[in-house]
C-alpha positions in Angstrom: 84.1 103.2 77.8 87.7 102.1 78.8 88.2 99.3 81.1 89.0 100.3 84.7 92.1 98.4 85.8 93.0 98.2 89.5 96.2 99.9 90.4 97.8 96.8 91.8 97.3 94.7 88.7 100.4 92.7 87.7 100.7 92.8 83.9 102.7 90.5 81.7 104.7 92.6 79.2 104.4 91.5 75.6 106.2 93.3 72.7 105.3 93.1 69.0 107.2 94.4 66.1 106.5 94.5 62.4 107.6 91.3 60.6 108.1 92.8 57.1 109.9 96.1 57.6 110.3 96.9 53.9 108.3 100.0 52.7 105.5 99.0 50.4 106.0 102.2 48.3 109.8 102.6 47.9 111.2 99.4 49.4 113.4 101.1 52.0 113.7 99.7 55.5 111.2 101.2 57.9 112.0 102.6 61.3 110.1 102.6 64.6 108.3 105.9 64.9 105.9 105.3 67.9 104.5 102.8 70.4 101.0 101.8 71.1 100.1 100.3 74.5 97.2 98.0 75.1 95.9 96.1 78.1 93.6 93.1 78.0 92.6 89.9 79.9 93.7 86.4 78.9 93.2 83.1 80.5 96.9 83.2 81.6 96.4 86.6 83.3 96.4 90.3 82.4 98.7 91.4 79.6 100.2 94.8 78.6 100.9 94.7 74.9 103.4 97.1 73.4 103.1 97.5 69.6 106.0 99.1 67.8 104.7 101.2 64.9 106.9 101.7 61.8 107.0 104.1 58.9 109.3 104.9 56.0 112.1 107.4 57.0 112.0 109.1 53.6 109.8 112.2 53.9 109.2 112.3 50.1 107.9 108.7 50.2 104.1 108.3 50.6 104.8 105.6 53.2 106.3 108.2 55.5 102.9 109.4 56.5 101.4 106.0 57.0 102.3 103.9 60.1 102.4 100.1 59.9 101.2 98.1 62.9 102.5 94.6 63.8 100.8 91.9 61.8 100.4 89.6 64.8 98.4 92.0 66.9 95.0 91.0 65.5 95.8 87.3 66.2 96.0 88.1 69.9 93.2 90.6 70.4 91.0 92.7 68.2 91.2 96.5 68.5 89.3 98.1 71.4 88.8 94.8 73.1 89.5 94.2 76.8 89.9 90.4 76.3 92.0 88.2 74.1 90.9 85.6 71.6 91.4 82.8 74.0 89.0 84.4 76.5 86.5 85.1 73.8 86.4 81.5 72.7 86.1 80.4 76.4 83.0 82.7 76.8 81.5 81.6 73.5 81.9 77.9 74.3 80.2 78.3 77.7 77.3 80.3 76.1 76.7 78.3 72.9 77.8 74.8 73.8 77.0 74.6 77.5 74.1 77.2 77.4 75.4 79.1 80.4 73.7 82.3 81.3 75.6 85.6 81.4 75.4 85.6 85.2 77.0 82.1 85.3 79.8 83.1 83.0 80.4 86.3 85.0 80.7 84.4 88.2 82.9 81.7 86.8 85.3 84.3 85.3 85.6 86.0 88.7 86.0 82.8 90.8 88.5 80.9 88.6 90.4 83.7 86.8 89.8 86.9 88.9 88.4 88.6 85.8 85.6 91.1 86.4 83.5 92.0 83.4 80.1 93.7 83.4 77.0 92.0 82.0 76.8 94.5 79.2 80.4 93.7 78.1 79.8 90.0 78.2 76.6 90.4 76.2 78.5 92.3 73.6 81.3 89.8 73.4 78.8 86.9 73.1 77.1 88.8 70.2 80.5 89.1 68.4 81.1 85.4 68.9 77.7 84.5 67.5 78.2 86.7 64.4 81.6 85.1 63.8 80.2 81.6 64.3 77.4 82.2 61.8 79.8 83.6 59.3 82.0 80.5 59.8 79.0 78.2 59.4 78.2 79.8 56.0 81.7 80.0 54.7 81.6 78.3 51.2 85.2 77.1 51.3 84.7 75.6 54.8 81.4 74.0 53.7 83.0 72.5 50.6 85.8 71.0 52.7 83.3 69.7 55.3 81.2 68.0 52.7 84.0 66.6 50.6 83.2 62.9 51.5 79.4 63.2 51.3 77.7 61.8 48.2 74.1 62.9 48.8 72.3 65.6 50.9 69.3 65.0 53.2 67.6 68.3 54.0 64.9 69.2 56.6 62.9 72.3 57.3 60.9 73.1 60.4 59.5 76.1 62.2 59.6 76.9 65.9 57.5 79.7 67.5 58.6 80.8 71.0 55.2 82.1 72.0 51.9 82.6 70.3 52.0 85.8 68.3 55.8 85.8 67.9 57.6 85.3 64.7 58.3 81.7 63.7 61.9 80.7 63.3 62.3 78.5 60.2 65.5 76.4 60.2 67.0 74.5 57.3 69.3 71.6 58.4 71.4 69.0 56.6 71.1 65.7 58.3 74.0 63.6 57.1 76.5 66.0 58.8 74.0 67.3 61.4 74.7 70.9 60.4 72.4 73.9 60.5 72.6 75.7 57.2 70.6 78.8 57.9 67.6 80.1 59.8 65.3 83.0 59.3 62.3 84.3 61.3 59.0 84.7 59.4 56.0 86.6 60.6 53.6 84.6 58.3 54.4 81.2 56.8 53.0 81.9 53.3 53.8 79.8 50.3 56.0 82.6 48.8 58.0 83.2 51.9 58.6 79.4 52.4 59.6 79.0 48.8 62.1 81.7 49.1 63.8 79.7 51.9 63.7 76.6 49.8 65.3 78.5 46.9 68.1 79.6 49.2 68.6 75.9 50.2 68.9 75.0 46.5 71.6 77.6 46.0 73.5 76.1 48.9 73.2 72.6 47.4 74.3 73.8 44.0 77.3 75.7 45.5 78.4 72.4 47.1 77.9 70.5 43.9 76.0 67.7 45.8 72.6 66.3 44.8 69.7 66.4 47.3 68.4 62.9 47.9 65.6 63.5 50.3 63.6 66.2 52.1 62.0 65.9 55.5 59.3 68.1 57.0 56.0 68.1 58.9 54.2 68.0 55.5 52.6 71.5 55.7 51.0 72.7 52.5 53.6 75.4 52.0 56.4 72.9 52.4 54.8 70.3 50.0 54.2 72.8 47.2 57.5 74.6 47.7 59.7 71.5 47.7 57.8 70.1 44.7 58.4 73.3 42.8 62.1 73.9 43.7 63.3 70.3 44.0 61.4 68.5 41.2 61.7 64.7 41.5 63.2 64.8 45.0 61.3 62.5 47.5 59.6 64.4 50.3 59.0 62.3 53.4 57.2 62.8 56.7 59.3 63.6 59.7 59.3 60.7 62.2 58.8 63.0 65.2 55.8 64.7 63.7 54.5 61.3 62.4 54.5 59.7 65.8 53.0 62.8 67.4 50.1 62.7 64.9 49.6 59.0 65.3 49.2 59.5 69.1 46.4 62.0 68.7 43.6 59.5 68.3 44.9 57.6 71.3 45.0 60.8 73.4 41.4 61.6 72.4 40.2 58.1 73.3 42.0 58.3 76.6 40.4 61.7 77.4 36.9 60.2 76.6 37.6 57.2 78.8 38.6 59.6 81.7 35.3 61.5 81.3 33.2 58.2 81.5 35.3 57.0 84.5 34.7 60.3 86.4 30.9 60.0 85.8 30.8 56.6 87.4 33.0 57.6 90.3 30.8 60.6 91.1 27.8 58.1 91.6 29.8 56.2 94.2 30.2 59.5 96.1 26.4 59.7 96.6 26.3 56.3 98.1 29.2 57.1 100.4 27.4 60.2 101.6 24.2 58.3 102.4 26.2 55.7 104.4 27.9 58.4 106.4 24.5 60.1 107.1 23.0 56.9 108.3 26.0 56.3 110.7 25.6 59.8 112.1 21.9 59.3 112.8 22.6 55.9 114.6 25.2 57.5 116.7 22.9 60.3 117.8 20.1 57.9 118.8 22.3 55.9 121.2 23.8 58.3 123.9 26.9 56.9 125.6 26.4 55.8 129.3 27.8 58.1 132.0 30.7 56.5 134.0 31.4 57.1 137.7 34.3 59.3 136.9 32.1 61.5 134.6 29.5 61.8 137.4 32.2 62.8 139.9 33.6 65.4 137.5 30.2 66.9 136.7 28.6 66.9 140.2 31.6 67.0 142.5 32.8 64.7 145.3 29.9 65.5 147.6 27.3 64.4 145.1 29.2 61.2 144.4 29.4 60.4 148.1 25.6 60.9 148.5 25.0 58.7 145.5 27.1 55.9 146.9 25.5 56.2 150.4 21.9 56.1 149.1 20.7 52.5 148.6 19.3 51.6 145.2 15.5 51.8 145.0 13.1 49.8 142.8 13.0 52.6 140.2 16.8 52.8 140.0 17.0 49.0 139.6 14.4 49.0 136.9 16.2 51.8 135.0 19.5 50.0 135.3 17.9 46.8 134.0 16.4 48.6 131.1 19.8 50.1 130.1 21.5 46.7 130.5 18.9 45.0 128.2 19.4 47.9 125.6 23.1 47.4 125.7 22.8 43.6 125.3 20.6 44.1 122.2 23.3 46.5 120.7 26.1 44.0 121.5 24.2 41.2 119.8 23.8 43.3 116.7 27.4 44.7 116.7 30.4 42.9 118.3 32.3 46.2 118.0 29.9 47.7 120.6 30.8 44.9 123.0 34.5 45.8 122.8 33.6 49.5 123.4 31.4 49.1 126.5 33.1 45.9 128.0 36.8 45.7 127.3 36.9 42.2 128.7 34.7 41.1 125.9 37.6 41.6 123.5 39.6 39.0 125.5 36.7 36.5 125.5 
C-alpha cells in the first residue's frame, strides 16, 4: 500500500543520473529515456528523488530495450521503501540496542521528526533490519577480519526457554570477542540435535582457521557427549554462572528447612498469647467500672441527680460505699496502673 503523503509536505528535490553512460552491449553513449519519481522519509526531512533512466539510442542494439537506473539509488533507499537507509538504521538501533518497543519508536519519530509510520510498517522495517544484521553477523569475510588478531577461540552453548512447553533457543557464542555466532530453536534437546549445532560451530571455527581452546556449558549430558565427539581433546568446563547456582542449592534447601522449624516454634507462642488475652478479658469483665456523677446525670436526668444530692446518705449507702472503696484499694495494691485509672492524682504522687 503506497504511503499517504499530506498535501502540504515540503519535499527536498534530489536528482540522480547514471554514472557510466556507456552501453554494455555496443559501447555507445546512452541517452535519458524516462524519469522515475520517488518519495521517502529521511532524518533530514522528506525527499523527492528523481531518477533519470537511460538506454541505448540504437534500436538494433539489445541495450535499447533495457533501461539503466542510477547506481546510487540503492545507497539512498531500497525500492518500494518509504524511508531511507539513515532512518532504517535509526529504527534498528533503537529496537536492537536500546530495546525500545514499536510504540516508543513510533512516538519518538512523530515527536522529534514529524514522521508518521504505522505499527505494521515499523514491524516490517525492523524485520528487514534484523535479517540484514543476522546476515552481517554471519558474513565469512567480515568474521575473518574481525578475528584477525585472535589466537584461540572460547565457545559456549546454552539454551533459553521462554515458557514451559515452548521451543528452547540454543545459542552458540564466542567469548573472546563477545560475539553470537548463531542460534536455533529446538523442540527437544536430544543428543543428535545438539550435536548438529556443535558440528555447525566446528565448521565456523574451521572457516576462520582458529583452534578452539575451551568449551563452556552447563554440563548437560547432550553437551558433554556432543563436545567430546566433535571437539576431541578440547577442554570442557563448567559455566561459572551455572556452577554458583548449583552450589547455592544446598544452602537454599537448608534455609527452607530452618524456616519450617522457626514457623513451628512461633506458632506455639501464639497459643500462649491467646491464653493471656483471654485471661485479661475475663478479669476486665469481673470488675465493672464505677459510675461517675456525670454518668448518673446523663442516664437519669437532672431531676434524679437533684433528688440524689438532696437525700442524705443512709447506713446502707455508707456501707455499700465503704465496700466499693475497700475493693478499689485491694485492686490498687495489686496493680499501680489501676490507681492511675481511678485516681489521677495518684500518678502525681
